Each structure stands twice: as structure tokens, then as C-alpha cells.
VEXDREN-2710 file (C-alpha; in Angstrom, 1 decimal):
% VEXDREN-2710
k/r/px/py/pz
1/MET/-34.0/-8.3/-115.5
2/ASP/-33.6/-11.2/-117.8
3/TRP/-30.2/-12.4/-116.5
4/THR/-30.3/-15.4/-118.9
5/HIS/-30.1/-13.2/-122.0
6/GLU/-27.0/-13.9/-124.1
7/GLY/-26.1/-10.2/-124.1
8/LEU/-26.1/-10.1/-120.3
9/SER/-24.7/-13.6/-119.5
10/GLY/-22.0/-13.4/-116.8
11/ASN/-22.6/-9.7/-115.9
12/VAL/-25.7/-10.0/-113.7
13/LEU/-25.2/-11.0/-110.1
14/TYR/-28.7/-12.4/-109.9
15/ASP/-28.4/-14.1/-106.5
16/LYS/-27.5/-10.8/-104.8
17/GLY/-30.7/-9.1/-106.0
18/TYR/-34.2/-8.9/-104.6
19/ASP/-37.7/-8.2/-105.8
20/PHE/-39.2/-5.6/-103.4
21/GLY/-42.4/-5.3/-105.5
22/ASP/-43.4/-9.0/-105.0
23/ASN/-41.3/-9.4/-101.8
24/ASP/-39.3/-12.4/-103.0
25/HIS/-35.8/-13.4/-104.1
26/ASP/-36.6/-13.6/-107.8
27/PRO/-35.8/-10.2/-109.4
28/SER/-36.5/-11.5/-112.9
29/ASP/-37.8/-8.8/-115.3
30/GLU/-41.4/-9.1/-116.4
31/ASN/-41.9/-5.9/-118.4
32/GLY/-38.5/-5.5/-120.0
33/HIS/-37.4/-2.1/-118.7
34/GLY/-34.6/-3.5/-116.4
35/THR/-33.3/-5.7/-119.2
36/LEU/-33.1/-2.7/-121.6
37/MET/-31.1/-0.6/-119.0
38/ALA/-28.8/-3.5/-118.1
39/GLY/-27.8/-4.1/-121.7
40/LEU/-26.9/-0.4/-122.2
41/ILE/-24.8/-0.4/-119.1
42/ALA/-23.1/-3.8/-119.2
43/GLY/-24.0/-5.7/-122.4
44/ASN/-21.2/-8.3/-122.6
45/CYS/-20.2/-8.0/-126.4
46/MET/-20.3/-11.9/-126.5
47/ASN/-23.5/-12.3/-128.4
48/SER/-25.0/-13.0/-131.8
49/LYS/-25.6/-9.3/-132.6
50/GLY/-22.2/-8.0/-131.7
51/PHE/-23.9/-5.8/-129.2
52/CYS/-21.9/-4.1/-126.4
53/GLY/-22.9/-2.1/-123.4
54/VAL/-20.9/1.0/-122.4
55/ALA/-19.0/-1.0/-119.7
56/PRO/-19.1/-4.6/-120.9
57/ASN/-17.0/-5.8/-117.9
58/ALA/-19.3/-4.2/-115.3
59/LYS/-21.5/-6.3/-113.0
60/ILE/-25.1/-5.5/-112.2
61/ILE/-27.0/-6.4/-109.0
62/PRO/-30.8/-6.3/-109.9
63/PHE/-33.4/-4.9/-107.6
64/LYS/-36.9/-5.0/-108.9
65/ILE/-39.6/-2.7/-107.4
66/ASN/-42.7/-3.1/-109.5
67/ARG/-45.3/-5.8/-108.8
68/GLY/-45.3/-8.5/-111.5
69/GLY/-45.0/-6.8/-114.9
70/GLU/-46.7/-3.5/-113.9
71/GLY/-45.1/-0.2/-115.0
72/SER/-45.7/1.5/-111.7
73/PHE/-44.3/1.0/-108.2
74/TYR/-44.6/2.2/-104.7
75/SER/-42.1/4.9/-103.5
76/SER/-41.6/2.9/-100.3
77/ASP/-40.3/0.0/-102.4
78/LEU/-38.0/2.3/-104.2
79/ALA/-36.6/3.6/-101.0
80/ALA/-36.1/0.0/-99.7
81/ALA/-34.3/-1.0/-102.9
82/ILE/-32.0/2.1/-102.7
83/ILE/-31.1/1.2/-99.1
84/ALA/-30.5/-2.4/-100.0
85/ALA/-28.3/-1.4/-103.0
86/ALA/-26.3/0.9/-100.7
87/THR/-25.3/-2.0/-98.5
88/THR/-23.8/-4.0/-101.4
89/GLU/-20.5/-3.7/-103.1
90/ALA/-22.0/-1.8/-106.0
91/SER/-20.5/1.7/-106.6
92/ILE/-23.2/3.2/-108.8
93/ILE/-27.0/3.1/-108.3
94/ASN/-28.8/3.7/-111.6
95/LEU/-32.4/5.0/-111.2
96/SER/-33.9/4.9/-114.7
97/LEU/-37.2/6.1/-113.3
98/THR/-39.1/9.0/-111.8
99/ILE/-41.7/9.5/-109.1
100/ASP/-44.5/12.0/-109.0
101/SER/-43.5/14.1/-106.0
102/GLU/-40.7/14.5/-103.5
103/VAL/-41.1/12.2/-100.5
104/GLU/-38.9/12.1/-97.5
105/TRP/-38.2/8.4/-97.4
106/VAL/-36.8/8.4/-101.0
107/LYS/-34.7/11.4/-100.2
108/ALA/-33.5/9.9/-97.0
109/ALA/-32.6/6.6/-98.8
110/ILE/-30.5/8.5/-101.3
111/GLU/-28.8/10.5/-98.6
112/TYR/-28.0/7.1/-96.9
113/ALA/-26.6/5.8/-100.2
114/ARG/-24.4/8.9/-100.5
115/SER/-23.2/8.5/-96.9
116/ARG/-21.9/5.0/-98.0
117/GLY/-20.1/6.5/-101.0
118/LYS/-22.5/5.5/-103.7
119/ILE/-22.9/7.5/-106.9
120/VAL/-26.6/7.9/-107.8
121/VAL/-27.6/8.5/-111.4
122/ALA/-31.3/9.1/-112.3
123/ALA/-33.4/9.8/-115.4
124/ALA/-34.7/13.4/-115.7
125/GLY/-38.1/12.2/-117.0
126/ASN/-40.0/12.2/-120.3
127/SER/-42.8/14.8/-119.9
128/GLY/-40.9/17.7/-121.6
129/MET/-41.2/19.7/-118.3
130/GLU/-39.0/20.4/-115.3
131/VAL/-36.6/17.7/-114.1
132/ALA/-38.4/15.1/-112.0
133/VAL/-37.6/13.5/-108.7
134/PRO/-35.2/12.0/-107.8
135/ALA/-33.0/13.3/-110.6
136/ARG/-33.4/16.9/-109.5
137/PHE/-31.9/16.3/-106.0
138/SER/-28.5/18.0/-105.7
139/THR/-26.9/14.7/-104.6
140/VAL/-28.0/13.0/-107.8
141/ILE/-26.7/13.1/-111.3
142/GLY/-29.9/13.8/-113.3
143/VAL/-29.7/13.0/-117.0
144/GLY/-31.6/14.3/-120.0
145/ALA/-31.7/12.7/-123.5
146/ILE/-30.4/14.0/-126.8
147/ASP/-30.6/12.8/-130.4
148/ALA/-27.8/12.0/-132.8
149/ASN/-27.6/15.8/-133.7
150/ASN/-27.0/16.7/-130.0
151/HIS/-30.5/18.2/-129.8
152/LEU/-32.5/17.6/-126.6
153/ILE/-35.3/15.3/-127.6
154/GLN/-38.8/16.8/-127.2
155/ALA/-39.9/14.6/-124.4
156/SER/-36.8/15.1/-122.3
157/ASN/-37.2/17.1/-119.1
158/ARG/-35.0/20.0/-118.6
159/GLY/-34.4/22.8/-116.1
160/GLU/-32.3/23.8/-113.1
161/GLY/-32.2/20.2/-111.8
162/LEU/-30.5/18.8/-114.9
163/SER/-26.9/17.6/-114.5
164/LEU/-26.0/16.1/-117.9
165/VAL/-27.4/14.9/-121.2
166/ALA/-26.6/11.7/-123.0
167/PRO/-27.7/9.8/-126.1
168/GLY/-31.3/8.7/-125.7
169/LEU/-32.9/8.2/-129.1
170/ASP/-33.4/4.8/-130.7
171/LEU/-30.6/3.0/-128.8
172/MET/-30.5/-0.8/-129.3
173/SER/-30.4/-2.9/-126.2
174/THR/-31.3/-6.3/-124.8
175/TRP/-34.9/-7.3/-124.5
176/LEU/-37.1/-10.1/-123.2
177/GLY/-37.1/-13.4/-125.0
178/HIS/-33.4/-13.2/-125.9
179/SER/-34.1/-10.4/-128.4
180/TYR/-32.9/-6.8/-129.0
181/ILE/-35.0/-3.7/-129.6
182/GLY/-34.6/0.1/-129.7
183/VAL/-35.3/2.3/-126.8
184/THR/-35.8/6.1/-126.4
185/GLY/-36.0/8.4/-123.5
186/THR/-34.1/9.7/-120.4
187/SER/-34.0/6.2/-118.8
188/PRO/-31.6/4.9/-121.4
189/ALA/-29.7/8.2/-121.3
190/ALA/-29.2/7.7/-117.5
191/ALA/-28.0/4.1/-118.2
192/ILE/-25.4/5.5/-120.6
193/VAL/-24.1/7.8/-118.0
194/SER/-23.9/5.0/-115.4
195/GLY/-22.0/2.9/-117.9
196/VAL/-19.6/5.8/-118.6
197/ILE/-18.9/6.1/-114.9
198/ALA/-18.5/2.3/-114.5
199/LEU/-16.0/2.4/-117.4
200/TYR/-14.0/5.2/-115.8
201/MET/-14.0/3.3/-112.5
202/SER/-12.5/0.2/-114.1
203/SER/-9.4/2.3/-114.9
204/TYR/-9.4/4.4/-111.7
205/PRO/-10.8/2.1/-109.1
206/ASN/-9.4/4.1/-106.2
207/ASP/-10.7/7.5/-107.2
208/ALA/-13.1/8.9/-104.6
209/PRO/-16.8/9.1/-105.6
210/GLU/-16.9/12.9/-105.2
211/ASN/-13.9/13.2/-107.4
212/ILE/-15.6/11.0/-110.0
213/MET/-18.9/13.0/-110.0
214/ALA/-17.0/16.3/-110.3
215/ARG/-14.9/15.0/-113.1
216/VAL/-17.9/13.6/-115.0
217/LEU/-19.6/17.0/-114.9
218/GLU/-16.4/19.0/-115.6
219/SER/-15.4/16.9/-118.6
220/ALA/-18.8/17.2/-120.3
221/VAL/-19.0/18.9/-123.6
222/ASP/-20.9/22.3/-123.7
223/LEU/-23.8/22.1/-126.2
224/TYR/-25.2/25.6/-125.6
225/ASN/-23.8/28.5/-123.6
226/PRO/-20.5/27.8/-121.8
227/GLY/-21.0/26.3/-118.3
228/PHE/-24.2/25.0/-116.8
229/ASP/-27.5/25.7/-118.7
230/PRO/-31.0/24.3/-118.2
231/GLN/-31.1/22.7/-121.6
232/SER/-28.1/20.4/-121.2
233/GLY/-26.9/20.8/-117.6
234/PHE/-23.1/20.7/-117.5
235/GLY/-23.2/19.3/-121.0
236/LEU/-22.9/16.1/-123.0
237/VAL/-21.2/13.2/-121.1
238/ASN/-17.8/12.6/-122.6
239/ALA/-16.2/9.3/-121.9
240/CYS/-13.0/10.1/-123.7
241/SER/-12.3/13.4/-121.9
242/LEU/-13.3/11.8/-118.6
243/ALA/-10.9/8.9/-119.1
244/SER/-8.0/11.2/-120.1
245/LYS/-8.4/13.2/-116.8
246/ASP/-6.4/16.1/-118.2
247/GLY/-8.7/16.6/-121.2
248/SER/-7.6/18.1/-124.5
249/GLN/-5.2/21.1/-124.4
250/GLY/-6.0/22.1/-128.0
251/ASN/-3.6/24.3/-130.1
252/PRO/-0.8/25.5/-127.7
253/ASP/-0.2/28.7/-129.8
254/VAL/-3.7/30.2/-129.5
255/PRO/-4.9/32.2/-126.4
256/ARG/-6.1/29.9/-123.6
257/VAL/-7.7/30.2/-120.2
258/LYS/-6.5/27.7/-117.6
259/LEU/-7.7/27.1/-114.1
260/GLY/-5.1/25.5/-111.9
261/PHE/-6.2/23.1/-109.1
262/SER/-4.5/20.6/-107.0
263/GLY/-5.8/17.9/-104.6
264/ASP/-9.2/16.2/-104.4
265/GLN/-12.2/17.7/-106.2
266/GLY/-14.4/16.4/-103.4
267/LEU/-14.2/18.8/-100.4
268/SER/-15.9/18.9/-97.0
269/TYR/-16.7/21.7/-94.6
270/GLY/-13.6/23.4/-93.3
271/ASP/-11.4/22.3/-96.3
272/ARG/-9.7/24.9/-98.3
273/LEU/-10.4/25.4/-102.0
274/GLU/-7.5/26.7/-104.0
275/VAL/-7.9/27.7/-107.7
276/SER/-5.5/29.8/-109.8
277/LEU/-6.0/31.5/-113.1
278/SER/-3.6/31.6/-116.0
279/LEU/-4.1/33.5/-119.3
280/ILE/-1.8/32.1/-122.0
281/ASN/-0.9/33.9/-125.3
282/VAL/-2.9/37.0/-124.4
283/SER/0.0/39.5/-124.3
284/GLY/-0.7/42.5/-126.6
285/GLY/-4.5/41.8/-126.9
286/TYR/-7.4/43.7/-125.5
287/GLY/-9.8/41.8/-123.4
288/ASP/-11.9/41.5/-120.3
289/ILE/-12.8/38.7/-117.9
290/ALA/-15.9/37.5/-116.0
291/ILE/-16.1/34.8/-113.4
292/ARG/-19.2/32.8/-112.6
293/ILE/-19.7/30.5/-109.5
294/ASN/-22.6/28.1/-110.1
295/GLY/-23.9/26.2/-107.0
296/PRO/-26.2/23.2/-106.8
297/ILE/-30.0/23.3/-106.9
298/ASP/-31.4/24.5/-103.6
299/TYR/-34.5/23.3/-101.7
300/ASP/-36.7/25.7/-103.8
301/GLY/-35.5/24.2/-107.1
302/ARG/-33.2/27.1/-108.0
303/ARG/-29.5/27.1/-108.7
304/THR/-27.4/29.7/-106.8
305/ASN/-25.2/31.8/-109.0
306/THR/-22.7/34.5/-108.2
307/TYR/-21.1/36.6/-111.0
308/TYR/-17.9/38.7/-110.9
309/THR/-16.3/41.0/-113.3
310/TRP/-12.6/41.5/-113.1
311/PRO/-11.0/42.1/-110.7
312/GLY/-13.6/40.5/-108.4
313/ILE/-16.5/42.8/-108.1
314/ALA/-19.7/40.9/-107.4
315/SER/-22.6/41.4/-109.8
316/SER/-26.2/40.8/-109.0
317/GLU/-27.0/40.6/-112.7
318/PRO/-26.1/37.5/-114.8
319/VAL/-23.0/37.8/-116.9
320/LEU/-23.4/36.0/-120.2
321/PHE/-20.3/34.3/-121.6
322/THR/-21.4/35.2/-125.1
323/GLN/-20.8/39.0/-125.1
324/PRO/-18.2/41.5/-123.7
325/PHE/-18.5/41.9/-120.0
326/GLY/-17.2/45.5/-119.6
327/SER/-14.4/47.7/-120.7
328/PRO/-11.6/45.8/-122.4
329/VAL/-8.1/46.4/-121.1
330/LEU/-4.7/45.8/-122.7
331/PHE/-2.9/42.7/-121.5
332/THR/0.8/43.7/-121.5
333/GLU/1.8/40.2/-120.5
334/ASP/0.5/36.7/-119.9
335/ILE/-0.8/35.9/-116.5
336/GLU/0.4/32.7/-114.7
337/ASN/-1.1/31.1/-111.6
338/PHE/-2.9/34.1/-110.3
339/VAL/-4.7/32.9/-107.2
340/LEU/-8.5/33.4/-107.6
341/VAL/-9.5/31.7/-104.4
342/GLY/-7.6/30.1/-101.5
343/ALA/-5.4/32.9/-100.1
344/LYS/-6.0/35.8/-97.8
345/GLU/-5.8/38.4/-100.5
346/ALA/-7.5/36.4/-103.2
347/PRO/-10.3/38.3/-105.0
348/LEU/-12.8/35.4/-104.3
349/GLY/-11.7/34.8/-100.7
350/ASP/-9.7/32.4/-98.6
351/GLY/-11.4/29.4/-99.9
352/ILE/-12.5/27.8/-96.6
353/ILE/-15.6/25.8/-97.2
354/PRO/-18.3/27.0/-94.8
355/SER/-20.5/24.6/-93.0
356/GLY/-24.1/24.3/-94.1
357/LEU/-23.6/24.5/-97.9
358/PRO/-25.8/22.0/-99.7
359/GLU/-24.1/18.9/-101.0
360/GLY/-23.5/18.8/-104.7
361/PRO/-21.5/20.3/-107.6
362/TYR/-20.1/23.8/-107.6
363/GLU/-18.8/25.2/-110.9
364/ILE/-16.2/27.9/-111.2
365/GLY/-16.3/29.3/-114.8
366/VAL/-14.0/31.9/-116.3
367/GLY/-14.8/33.7/-119.6
368/LEU/-12.2/35.8/-121.4
369/VAL/-13.2/37.9/-124.4
370/LEU/-10.0/38.8/-126.2
371/ASN/-10.1/40.8/-129.3
372/GLY/-13.7/39.8/-129.8
373/THR/-13.2/36.1/-129.3
374/LEU/-14.5/34.1/-126.3
375/TYR/-12.2/31.7/-124.4
376/THR/-13.5/29.7/-121.4
377/ALA/-12.4/27.3/-118.7
378/ARG/-14.1/25.7/-115.7
379/LYS/-13.5/23.7/-112.7
380/VAL/-16.1/21.6/-110.9
381/ILE/-15.8/20.5/-107.3
382/TRP/-18.2/18.4/-105.2
383/ILE/-18.9/19.6/-101.7
384/ARG/-20.0/17.0/-99.2
385/PRO/-20.9/17.2/-95.6
386/THR/-18.0/16.5/-93.2
387/GLY/-17.5/12.8/-92.6
388/LEU/-19.2/11.6/-95.7
END
């Protein structure tokens, strides 16, 4: 990238980077893409345009993988760059790129990065089709692009591998020759998410990476149906809600669904997940409840979903959170801290995380239809292999 650009001055650790495409120690940008992404992540605000990146105090270590100014690269160079980045002090690896097919060396490099506690963010791709590699890996936060009206842009990839969406239409950023231009696509959207995570980490530097990834997904704003959907993933990245940790509680006098949770949101095999359910201001109303457990994308490119209708009967058919789920019952009183999972008699089991589950995000969503109105809540955890 152009580390001499006024909008990046002081925020690029140029001497720690490397050019794997040309196999030298000069990772200077020759086609502009890296400079654009760097500006969105860490533009320094101290420039003639008044331009700021999302995390203006963040530092960037540049790794270049294309040869000269070419727009393409070898996947082997990508894998080498990911491994190199994983050995640095960087916390986030931003991959505003895609590759044509899944290759073992790139997947292994990302797994290595995750084993060293790195958060990997990648662009979903701009073909208007299924989410590309590496964004669709369950260990990666794959990002699609929306416009100013929160509509997915036509070119943005979508599908089961999508994690989040972020602004990605006509965003101004730094460019070669000490200039500024607009940029569109999922590459800048991924850079925005990386910037949001960096901004959060500046306030919570000791938070574990799995907690951070779970919080980023959980705090996202639903744009379509509640919970995960293939058009927006877990929703629109929300820096304000993420930073507040507790999120907005809304009007305390209206009915609410609340999921109680304590401890880390990053869990390993053998750990116990404990989640409780509270229904507030529901006494005297008629309603019914559904629960959805949404797992990460599997090796066949599908997300695993399990649905329950109250009081915990598994359903093989999807339960939409946009319509009544069954036969409403009268709530004679509010419900406080009913254990859904994490106890011997809990309807969803004892909560012990079994070995062999794929790494990635797991979403527990609850929908309450009360007197014809829908209320929802969700909790996202990140399950990682033991020892990660």
C-alpha cells in the first residue's frame, strides 16, 4: 500500500510487511487496492480532506501478494502471507479478496491463524452468487455489501456462508498519488468490519478473540428475518451496539424476551453452555414460543439448523419467526431465568459442548408471538477446538 499517503501517515508499519508476489521487502501498492482498504480501516483523520477510517488509531502491517500491479495472485502466496501475518502482533487479518476454489493450503493457513488467536475477515465476493472462498469458511467472518438504504448491492455475493453485511457502495478512501476516490464492493465492506473490530479492541484489548467474534455477530442489526438469513448473514455490523456490550434495552414497559448468559462467549469441547430465558411484561397475554439453534456452515456448504416449539419439542421443519408457531397459551405470570440449556432437566440439554463440532458461530434465537406481535432475542457463541 502507499504508506506515504497523508491519510495513512503514521498508521502503516511498512518495515514489518513483505511482498510475497515479487518476493522482496517492498510491499508498496502498485494497483491501489491495498491503499483503498487501508484507508477505510485506519485512515488517520489528519489530512487535507478531513477523511477518517473506522479505526484511525489502528496500525496496519502490509502484506502484498500480487506481482507488480497485477490484479491476480497465486493462492500459494496468499497462504504464505496469512501465515506470516499470523506470526505478527496483528490481531485481525483482513482479506479483501476471493479465490476461485477451495484449496487446502489456504484453509490450513487460516486454521493456523486461528490457532494463534487471529480474527480473520474476508470479502464475500462480487459476482452476485454464492459466497466465495475464503469468506465462506466457518472460521472466517465473511462480509457482503449494502447500499445507503440497507439493500444488498446487486453484485454482492450471498448465501449460507455469509456472516455480516456492511456499507460497500461509493465509499471514499485513500488512493495512489496522494489522492482520494470512491470504491464499491465487498472488499471495502470487509475493511469496514475489520475497522469496527479494531475500534472495539481499542476499548477492550483483553477480550478474547472468540468473544469478540461472537459479539460482532450477536450485536448486528437484523435487516430481514430475525436471526441469520442468507441475504444479510447475522445482520448489519453495528459499532455502537458492539461497543456498548449490553446493547439497547428499549422501552422497559413493553413485553421483552431476554436470554441470560454468563461467562465467555467462546467455548471449547467439554465446556458447559448455560442459557436462561426470561419473558418480561407478558402476564395476561396469549402467546407461543419457538427456539432456533443455528450452527456454522458445514463442509457441504450448508448451515445446520434445529428448531423447537415450546416446551422443547424438536421440529424437522423450519419455524419462521414471522408467524405464529402453534397454539397460543395464556401466560399467567412473567417468566424469569428459566434454564433453556445447561442443566440436567433443561429442555435443550445439559449444555456440555461435544467434541467434533465444527469451529464457528452458533446462534440461539427465541421468538415470542404475544397477542399477535413478534418479540425476539438471540445469543451467539463461538465454539473452538480444545486448546485454541
